[in-house]
Steps between C-alpha positions, in 0.01 A plus 500: 500500500879459539681168514588569863134553588400186309764296679386632838138419416593148393704448816206604719256279307740205518536552875122505544459189286772310688344577837151421371624171355631387837174597667292322236710188547464513875137603536335466159340771289179548696661535841773738388408867532640813341581620854725198549669560167559863595645398838728245337640757259523769770291727282164661556191337353451821301840440337405142412183627331709738288643194325225238525121520510458191718667178612353310206693726262819431695441125473427537128835667437683244713344219297585674171858536619506131595355408161761703311776346711367152423489567125852646507627186676329277245628697200854498639493120519333460161780700339738222604307237303590399147168380359127561531423171675751585774360852522147372550621260769688781671195729486267251671761375748602853596140618522432225753822520698547878506132563566531284807772732627296810420188332631562658837269770372244254367483309825477815708158572354386136519124534511528845344689365199217541251423858596862606515629321192248361254271804496786744468487578130797734501720230649357228276535703180858605572627152586289336227654722233858414600441129559288427193747685276782294650326169420390632160862570402606152610229348281586718198869411526413134541284498187752700295781264600296189425489383862123548509256415223420775250131403521485706821619817326149648486426410860800651679301761693250243625775254595695769687184595688413142596854401601540814712168454676551127550833573668355778711207284604740226604706749700195628685376148577838387629525815712158445652595138570816623672295735717265220606780246537368276223784543253735204474597561137856555385523821299779347293241256362369787288711369210238226461244762400745667264576168334128460432481852354809470286409155370166638386662808348741287297227284341 
């Protein structure tokens, strides 16, 4: 397949995803139909099915794109930091703040969140790999530079896993609180949690 054909295919898929995203936001996943997506893109439903098997697959790719965008934003900010403690603070703060901006997609599924996100292994595995590796590198650099205790050297993988999932769990809870109007927390207060982590990592 030529580059021109690939570019055209990507343009069509992006167009479908952008239209679907707006429909998902407006109506939710269950109420959005492939017919509506086709109408929004001014393409036939047959054309839509040439690129996607169903609306769930479209949502999956939108979420993966959002996840990659989030990780790119976090990594860009982390590259500005000068030490591992600052990097860890940036990671958690950015995960909370930037996720809230991307959370448009999380909130659109509301009651469908578990089915659309948590049970989607392709999405989970892809984002997990990037995010855990990011935290893992911060921990390795912190131990090698003496900022974190060397006693954690044999537990880096476990620590990266727990820190990543703690942060993700906090993001999801804050998002669900936002949806229900219960969230009165300041996302900038996330540094409190990082201070607890880093204090423990130094000892």
